[in-house]
N, C-alpha and C positions, 0 to 999 in steps of 0.2 A: 504493500500500500504506500509506503514511504517512497519507494523507487518510482512508482507511477506519478506521485505528486511532484517529485523532483524533475521528472522528464517532461511534464506538460509545459513549463515555461520555455524550455529549449525548443520544443515543437512549435510553440506559438511564434517564437523569434524566427525560426527557419521559414515558417509559412509567410510571415510578414515580409521577410527579405525577398522571397520568391515573388510575392505580389508586387512589391516595389520595383523589382527588376522588370516584371512584366509591364507595369505601368510606364516605365521609362522607355520601353520599346515602342509604345504607341505614339502615333503622330497626333497628339491631342490638339495642337493648334490647327492642323488641317481638318480634323474631324469636326471641330466646333467652330470653324470659320474664324479662328483667331480669338475666340472668347476665353479659351484656356491656353495657357502657355505650355510648351513641351517641357517634360521633366526628364532628367537623366541622373540616376543614382550616383554615377561615378564621374559627374561633370567636373568636380574639383580635383579628381585624381588623374583621370585620363583625358588628354586633350582630344576633343571631338571636332569634327568639321561641320556639324549641323549647328548653326548659331541662331536658332529661333527662340531662345529663352531670353525674354526681355528683362532687363534689370529695372526694378521699380519699387518704390516705397510710398508713393503718393497716389491719390485717386486718379489723376490724369494718366497714369502709366498703364492702367488696365486697358486692353485694346480689344475692341473699341469701347470707350466709356459712354459717349453721347448716344443715348437711346433715341433721341430725336433724329439723329442722323440715320439710324437704322430704319426708323419709321418713314422718314422722308424718302429714302432710297426705294423702299417698297412701294410707296405711293407713286413715286415717279415712274417706276417700272409698269405699274398698273395703268397709269395715264398714257404711257408710251404705247402699250399694246392696244389701248382703245383708239389712239390716234391713227395707228397703222391701218385699222379697219375702215377709217373714214377719210384718210388723206388722199386728196386729189393729185393728179399728175403735176398740175401747176404748182401746188403747195410743195410737192416733193422737189421740184426743180428750184423753187425759191429757197428752200432749206439748204439744198446742195450748194447753191451759189454763195450763201452765207458761210458755209463750211469751207468752200474753196477760197473765199476772200481771206478768212482767218488763217488758213494754212499757207497763204502766200506771204503773210507778214513774217519777215525773217527774225530769228532770235539775234540778240546782240552778239557780236563776235567775241567780245570779252566783257565780263561783268566787273572788271577792275580797270581803273585808270591810275596807275601808280599805287598809292596806298589807299585809294578811295574806291569803295564798292559803289558803283554808279547806280543811280535811280533809273531803272529801265522804263522808258516811256513807250507804251504800246497804243497811244492814241492815233498814231499814223501821221500826225502833223505837228508833233512836239508840243502839244497844248496841255499836257498832263497836269501842270502846276500853274496854269495861267490865272485861275481864280484866286489861288493862294497868293501868288505874286501881287495881284491887284490889291488884295486885302492888306498886304504888308506895306503898300504905298500909303495906306491910311492909318497905320499903326499909332500915330501920334494923336489921332482923334477918336479912335474906337478900339475895342478889344478884338484882336484877331484870334479866332478860336480853333483849336485843334482837339479832336477827340481820338484817343486810342481805345479801341474796343477789342477786347480779347478774352483769353482764358486765364488759367492760373499762372501762366508764364509771366504775366505782368501784375499778378495779384500783390496787394500790399504796396502798390505804386513802384514796385521794382522796375528799373529801367526808365519808366516814364518820369519818375521824380527827377532823374538826372537830365533827361531831355528837356524838361520844363525849366530847370535851373539854367541850363546852358542857353536855351532860346531866349529866356527872359534877360539874360545878361547881354545878348546880342541886340534884342529888339525892345526891351523894356517890359514892364508888367510885374505883377505880384499876385500872391495867393496861389492856392492849389487847385482852383477850379472846382469840379464836381466832387462831392463826397456823398455817399449814401446815408440813410437815416440811422442805420444800425450795423455794426460789425461784430461778428462773433469773436474775432481776434484783433481788437483795435490796436494793441501794442505792436503788431507786426508791421503796420504802416508807420514809417518814420517821418513822413513829411507833414503830418498834422496829428494833434492829439485829439482823439475822438472818444466820447463816452455817451452814455444815455441808456434808456430802458423803456419798456412798454410798447415796443414796435413789433408787429407781426409782418415778416417779410414774405412777399410773393414774387415768384418768377416762373418762367416757363418750365423749370425743372422740379419745382417744389410747390406743393399746395395747388389749390384751384385758382389760378391766376385769371383775372378778368382782362381779356385782350384790349378792352377799351382804355386800360391804364398802362399798357406796355409800350415803352419808348425805346430809344437807343440804349438806355441803361439796362434794359431787359429785366428790370425789377421795379417794384414799388413797395411802399410800407403803409400799413394801416394801424392806427392806435389801438392798443388792446388795454383799454382803461386810460389812465393818465400816461401819456407818452412824452418823452423829452429827449432831445439830441443836443449835445454840446460839442463845439469845435474850438480848438485853441491853436494859435500859431506856434511854430518851433523855430529855433535858430540853427538847426542842423543843416539847413539848406538856405542859400541866399534868396531873399524875397519871399520867404515862407513864414516869416514871423508876424506879418501884418498885411492888411489888404484894405481896399477902399469900398468895395461893394459886397454886400451879403444878400444873396437871393434865395428864397425858399419857393420852389415850384410845386404845385399840388392841384388836384381836382377835388372839389367838395360839392357833391350834389345837393347837400343840405346846408343850411346856415350853420356857421361855426364860429368859434372864438379861438384865435391863435395868439400866443404870447411869444414875443421875441425879446432878446436882450443882447447888447454888445458891451464888452469890457465891464466896467463897474457902474454903467448907467442904470437908470430905472427901467424895469420891465415895461414893454409896450403891448397894449392889448389891441388886436386887430379884429374887428367884426367883419366876418366874411359872409357874403350873400351866396346862397346855393346856386351852382351853375355846373353844366357839363363841360365847360371850357376850362382850359388850363389857366390858373391864376398864379400871380406872383406877388409875394411880399418882399419888397426891396428896401434895405437900409443903406443909405449912401453916407457913410462916415468912416474915417480911418479907425480901424479897430484891430485888436489881436485876438479877439474871441467873439463867438456868436452862438446863441442858443435859441432853440425853437421848441415850443411845447403846445400840446392840444389834447383834448380828450374826446374829440368828435370821431366816433367809430365808423362813419361813412367816408371820412376824408382819406384820399389816396395820395400819399406824399411821394413825389417823384424824386426829389433830392434837393441838396443845397449846393449853391455855387459861390465860391469865395474868390473874388477877382479884384483887379485894379480897374481903373476907368479907361485905360489904354494899354497898348503893348500886347504881349502874347499871353494867352490862357491855354493850358494843356490839361485836358481831362483824362483821367484813368478810369475806364469802365470795364471791370473784369468779372467774368462769370465762370467759376470753376467747373470743369467737366464739359464745357460747351464746345461744339465744333464750328459754330458760326452760322449753320444753316437756319437756325431759328430766327435770325435777323429778318428773314422774309415774312415773319409774322407780326412784326411790330406795327402799331396802329398808325396809318398814314395821316388821318385827321388829327390825332393827338400830336404827332410830330409837327404838323403844320401849325397847330395852335401853340406849341412850345417855341417855335421859331420867332415868335414875336418878342420873346425874352432871351432865348438862347439859340443861336444859329451857328453853324459850323462852316469854316472856310476850307478845312481839310479834315478828312476822316481816315484814320489808319486802322486797318483790320489785321489783327494778330491772332490767327487761329491755325489749326492743323494738327496739333499733337493729339487731340482727342478724336481724330478721324483716322489715325494710323493703326495698322495691325501688322505684326511681324509676318503674317501669312498672306498679306495682300500687297500687290505691287501695282495694280490697276486702280487709279483714283479718278478715272474719267467721270464716274457718277458724282463724286464729290465736286469735281470741277463744274459740272452742270448745275448742281444745286447751289453752289456758292456764287456762280454767275447770276442766277436768279435772285439771290439775296442782295447782291450789289445793285442789280437793276431796281429792286424794291427800295433800297436805301436811297438811290438817286431820286426816286419819286418822293421820298420823305424829305430829302435834303438836296434840292436841285441846284443850290448855289455852292455845293462842296466839290472839291477835288478828292480823289481817292488814291490811297497807297495800299497795296497788298504786301504785307510782310511775310516772307517765307519763314518756314519753321527754323528754329535753331537746331544745331546738331543734337542728335539724341543717341544715347548709348544702348548697347545690347550685349548680352553676355555670350561669349564664344568659348566654351570650355571654362577655363579659369580666367580668361582675358575679357576685357571690356573693349569693344570696338564700336564704331558708328553703326547705327541700325541700317541694315541692308536696304530697306525700302525708303530711307530718308531722301535720296536723290529723286525717287519717283514722286514723292509728295511735293518736293520743291518744284519739280517740273509741272505738276498739276496746278500748283498755285501760280506759277508763271502763266499757265494757260488761262487761269481765272482773270488775271490782269489783261491778257491779250484779248480774250472774249469781251471783257468789260471796257476795253479801250481806256485803261488807266495805268498807273505806275506800279512797278514791282521792285521790291528791294530784297536782295538775297541775304537773309539773316545768317544762314549757315556759312556762306562765304565770308561774311564779315567776322565770324568767329574764328575762321581759319580753315574751314572746309572739313575734309574727311578726318575723323578721329579727334577733332578739336575739342569735343566735349570732355574727352579723357584728360587732355592738357588743362582745360579749365577747372575740372574737378580736383586735379592734383596740384594746382597752382597754390602759391602762398602769398597773400591770402587766397583762399579758395574762391574761384569765380562761378562755380556750379556746385549744386548739392550732389550727394553720393547716390541719388536716384538717377543721375546722368541724364537729367531732363531739364530741371528748373535752375534758374540762375540764383546766385546769392546777391545780396545788395552790392557787393564789390563787383561781381560780374555784370550786373545791370548797369553800373556806372561805366564800365569799359565798353559795353555794347552801345550805350547811349552816345558815347563819344564818337563811335563809328557812324551811327545813324545821323547825328547832327552834322558831322563832316560831309556826309553824302547829300543831305538835304541842302545845306548851304551851297555846295557845289552845283546842285541842280538849279537852285535859284539864280545863281550867278551866270549860268550858261544857257 
């Protein structure tokens, strides 16, 4: 009886090892369409040639993460099949002519000019930044607005905080621009001190979001009882310690009372009349802090903007886990209503890491969906120029080594096609980092420029990449 008891643990261990060895032989990534990563029991002992195991510790690294992208691809395929049944010969010829025109547009011979990664202009006539250039000529009389819209790559104002600082040094301006009403990790963002409570956040990925309130920020907040948001300037970045204009944008179908306060001044009560239009409470006075509070449960708070009266404003709008395709669902009428208070001269789209899968190299469907998203954004913001940022380099485990993800060039190519189809600017982020295997160098740098998930940048890395981006942007403006 004792011998039998002693033998059972050994038998269990042997069976477990056999099962793990069997699992390591299965092409899990291929069988699940990339939803599960391949597993190799001896990966850290024996060097293998199959490098489909992605290195990841953060949500964006699970491939693919964005469920909205999967749903959009399925919906697009269904629509395509339906169109094929009804497509006339003339429509077929027209569609082919568009494809032929796009295919005739040449890729740039080189993405670099010396130490500058060039802004690749796919407008066909070199007009990709004309609106932005025209806005800069008025920078002494108004705010020139740039929106960076992306995923967790720019979360916490990483990269964009340094772009903002540099551009404000060149062209003037102050303040951090857009800030949401509530952050689960307010200390992660270094460019503003944010606090508050009582807000229920809605977006396309969480909760039952009302499309009527979805703007470029892709989120809005509703008071859950007494809600308050507080923002204070910091001295870690130039021009971030104070600002001239504090704006609170919201939609309130019912009458409401909103309280605001700047610095040590007395609280101001604002009586709001119910309306389905976007409303704005603006306080025009130099300040280093701003707070807003309300208990109106039907009020949808879009966000707060902290700016100067002139110069450059750079907004950071990040949505963790998003691929960008949901931008085609933001409300056009809401965007038009917002433009009375906040309009953009340049919109930079930073997405892609949540559309990547180690088992997928064809991203043509993603290209089509993002092309539609850019067209929709143009309807929402007709006065804006657009820049598509390519993905940064991304790491992948090959045995015990870390190398660039094999499909990274394919995603970069797909994003370049988005810019080509949309007749806008493309900037090769991966090239700016150094190209193939640059993510490994960035993660091992001192100080580290990238996290050990081999995807996301550190604050130091964001500063280095921002320097490259601003250099490229200034070069494009001057040429």
